[in-house]
N, C-alpha and C positions, 0 to 999 in steps of 0.2 A: 681872440675869433673862435681858436680850438677851444679854449677852455669856455667859452660862451655855449659853443655847440653841445660839448658836452654836458655841462649845465643844465642844459633844455632836455638833451636827452635822458639824463638821469631822472629829472624831474618829472619828465613825461611817463617815465615807467612807473616811478611812483606813484604818480597820481592813476594810473591804471590800475597797479595793484590795490591800491587803497579803495577805489571805487568797485573794483573785483569782489574786495568782503563786504562793502557796505550791502551790495546787493544779494548776498549769498542768505540763503535760507536754508534752515533744518526742518525737516518735516517728518512725517512717517503715513504709511497708508496699510491696508489690510485687507486681506482676500479671506473669503469663506472657502473652507475646503470639504466636500460633501464624499462620504466613503460609504459604501453598501458590500457587506461582506455577507454572502450567502451561508448556509450551511452546509458542509461538503459532506458526502458518505459516497466514496467510490472504491470499488474492488475489481482486480483484475487477476489473471492467471498467465503467466508467463513462462517460456513463448507462447505467443498467441497463434503461431502457425500452425502446430500440432501439438496439442496438450492433451492426447489421448493416452491410456496407461493400457497398458494389455497383460494379463495373466495366462498362464497354461496350467492345466491340472495333468500329470502324468504319472503313470505308475510308478512306484518304487524300484522294479527290477528284481524284487527278492518278493516271493510270496509272503502271505502275513504282516509285509509292514504295509505303513499308510501311505496314501498318495502322495505325490510331492507338488506341492504348488510355486509354480516358479514365476516371477515377474520378467515376462520377455522382452519389455520395452525398457530401456536403460534411459529414458527422457527424465531429466530432473525438471520440474514443475516448481515456480516460484508463486508466492501470493503477494501482490503488491496492493497498498491503500493507502487512501489519503482520507481525511476526516477533520471538518472542523464543525464542532460542536454550537449549540446554543446555550445560553446561560441556564436553561431550564434543565439541561442534562449534563452528567458529569463523566460519562465514558460510554463505548458500544463495544460489542463484540461482534465476530465474525462467526457464521453458523454456518454448518455444512449439513446437507441432506441428499438422499436420491431422490430426485424430482421425476426422472421417467424410467421407464422399464422396473426391473426388481433385481433383488438378489437372487442366484439360486437357492434353494430349500439347502439347509444345513450348512451354509456359509454364513461367514461374517467377514465384512469388509471394514478396515479401521485407516483414519488418516490420522496423522500425527505430524504439527507444525514445530519444526525445528526453533530455535531462540532466534531473535532478530539479527540478519546481518545486512549490512548495507551504507547507504550515503543519506539515508533519512534523518529527520530530525521529529522533537516533539515527544509526548508522550506515547511511545510505541506499544502496542500490545503484547502481552504475554502468553504465552503456549500454554495450553489445557490439557496437553499429555496425549496419549495414545485414545483415541475417541472411536468407539464403534458407531458406524455410520448407518442409519436408517432411514425411513421416509418420514421420521419424526427430526424437525432440525434440533440440531445439536451444538454446542460452541466449541469450537475449535482455537480461537484465539480470543482473550478477553482483554478487559482494561485499555481499552483504545482511549486516547484523548485527541487532541488537537495534535496533527501530525501527518506525515508523510512518509513513506518508505523508501523511496527512490521507487525509479522504472526499470523493470527489465529483470532480466536472470542477474542474481547475485544482488539481488535488493529484496528485502522482505524478512518472507520465512519459508525456506527450503519445504515441500510438502513431502512426506514419507507415506507410502500407502502399502499395507499389507492385506492379505486375504487368509483366511483360515476355515478350516471344515471344523465345525464343531458339534456335528450330530450326524455321523455316518449312516445312521437310519433313515435320515430323510433324505440325502443325496442322490440323485438320479443323474445316470446319463444323459446328458443332452449336447445339443450343437452348440455353436457359438452362442452367446447371449450378452446382452449390453444393457448398460443402464447408464444412467447421467447422476452426476453430481453438480448441485446448486449452492453457490455461496452467496450468503446476504450477509451485509453489513447494517446491524441495528441498533438503536438506542436502548440502554439499558432500563 
């Protein structure tokens, strides 16, 4: 009796297993995936809270010597950017220009972007060196491709600013003056 029950159980399990295999099917399915990736051209100066630079022109303390230009703010400013190009363009540049106000007569304002530093990826830009900034846009970073620098300080390019007196004959004593530098990312 026990042997009979055991045979029935084994036969039932075998039949269930075989029937499970008999009704199994292999198949496949597909889904369509759509993706849109727009062109991206973003530029930012960090830290964003106070990104002002202050210079002071002071007498040398000794007659016959040139006035001394001091950068009175020690704020480090970084330029961050993100770029995704269309297939029509192969690179971008970042331009700088005086957009509001004007430099005092007889003075030259320079910006120099350091080499890239940070956690970004892609074809990051190359510095153009120490550039005299005027009301005409000039490249300070070139050869940007598809890339991002990372956000915030210590990502991107550290900006170094300097001011020089180039023509003492046109320099006049003035109160405080202000001008604004605009940065633009543009296709080449």
